[in-house]
C-alpha positions as CSV (number, residue, x, y, z in Angstrom):
1,M,-0.1,0.0,-0.2
2,A,3.0,2.7,0.8
3,R,4.6,2.1,-2.7
4,K,1.0,2.7,-4.3
5,L,1.1,6.0,-2.5
6,V,4.3,6.7,-3.0
7,D,3.5,6.1,-6.8
8,A,0.4,8.3,-6.8
9,K,2.5,10.9,-5.8
10,V,0.4,11.8,-2.7
11,N,1.8,14.6,-0.8
12,G,1.5,12.9,2.9
13,I,0.7,10.5,4.9
14,V,-1.9,10.0,7.7
15,S,-0.1,6.5,8.4
16,Q,-1.6,2.9,9.4
17,L,-3.1,2.1,12.7
18,N,-0.7,0.1,13.6
19,S,3.5,-0.5,14.4
20,G,3.4,-3.0,12.1
21,T,2.7,-1.7,9.1
22,S,3.6,1.8,10.2
23,V,7.4,1.4,11.1
24,P,8.2,-0.4,7.8
25,A,6.1,1.8,5.3
26,S,8.3,5.0,6.9
27,R,11.2,3.9,5.4
28,I,9.2,3.8,1.9
29,Y,8.1,7.7,2.8
30,H,10.8,8.5,3.6
31,N,12.7,7.7,0.6
32,A,9.4,9.4,-1.6
33,S,10.1,12.6,1.2
34,L,7.2,12.4,2.2
35,V,5.7,13.3,5.6
36,Q,4.0,10.9,8.1
37,V,1.6,11.7,10.3
38,S,0.7,8.5,12.5
39,P,-2.0,8.6,14.9
40,A,-1.8,5.0,16.4
41,T,1.8,3.9,15.9
42,T,3.7,3.1,19.7
43,A,6.7,1.7,19.0
44,T,9.9,3.1,19.5
45,Q,11.2,1.9,16.4
46,F,9.1,4.5,14.6
47,T,10.8,7.8,15.6
48,K,14.2,6.6,16.8
49,Q,14.6,6.1,12.8
50,K,14.9,9.8,12.8
51,F,13.5,10.7,9.7
52,P,12.8,14.2,9.5
53,G,9.3,14.1,8.2
54,V,7.9,11.5,10.7
55,F,5.5,12.8,13.4
56,R,3.3,10.0,15.8
57,V,0.2,11.7,17.9
58,V,0.4,9.4,20.9
59,A,2.8,8.7,23.3
60,N,5.0,5.4,22.3
61,D,5.4,2.3,24.5
62,A,8.2,3.2,26.5
63,R,6.2,6.5,27.6
64,L,3.0,4.3,27.5
65,G,4.4,1.5,30.4
66,G,5.0,4.1,32.5
67,M,1.6,5.9,32.5
68,L,-0.1,2.7,32.8
69,A,2.3,1.7,35.9
70,S,1.7,5.2,37.5
71,T,-2.0,4.6,36.8
72,R,-2.4,1.1,37.9
73,S,-0.7,1.7,41.2
74,R,-2.8,4.8,42.2
75,R,-6.3,2.6,40.9
76,S,-5.6,-0.9,41.8
77,R,-4.6,-3.0,45.0
78,S,-3.6,-5.7,43.3
79,R,-0.2,-7.1,43.3
80,T,-0.3,-9.4,40.2
81,M,0.9,-7.6,36.6
82,P,0.4,-8.9,33.4
83,S,2.2,-11.4,31.8
84,S,3.3,-11.8,27.9
85,T,1.3,-14.6,27.9
86,T,-1.6,-12.7,29.2
87,A,-1.5,-9.8,27.8
88,P,-3.0,-9.4,23.6
89,P,-0.3,-9.2,21.3
90,T,-0.6,-5.2,20.7
91,D,0.0,-4.7,24.4
92,R,3.2,-6.2,25.0
93,A,5.6,-4.3,23.9
94,S,4.2,-1.7,26.9
95,L,5.0,-4.4,29.4
96,P,8.6,-4.3,30.1
97,N,8.0,-0.6,31.5
98,L,4.8,-1.5,33.0
99,R,6.7,-3.5,35.6
100,K,8.6,-0.8,36.8
101,R,7.9,1.4,39.5
102,P,6.6,4.5,38.9
103,R,8.5,7.6,39.5
104,A,6.9,10.0,42.7
105,R,5.5,13.6,41.2
106,A,7.1,16.4,42.8
């Protein structure tokens, strides 16, 4: 699909809705000098590539995990944490950061 859009000479892309397709497509768009804005890509690799025309409008997996851990610690008395075998595949990238102890806010 990314190549079809490049061939169609579009001016920019509001990107795919998941990291699995946005990350590989970002190289194609970058090589074609297109701007790519993703409404849902959370993979850290998406912006670590340092392509100047790649933007995300949601937090990455590292940031989401910390926010989830902070929210969980405030709202839950449970001592169990989700595991990579029980979490949906789309949430597994956030799990390592979810297990980190949230920092106290000043």
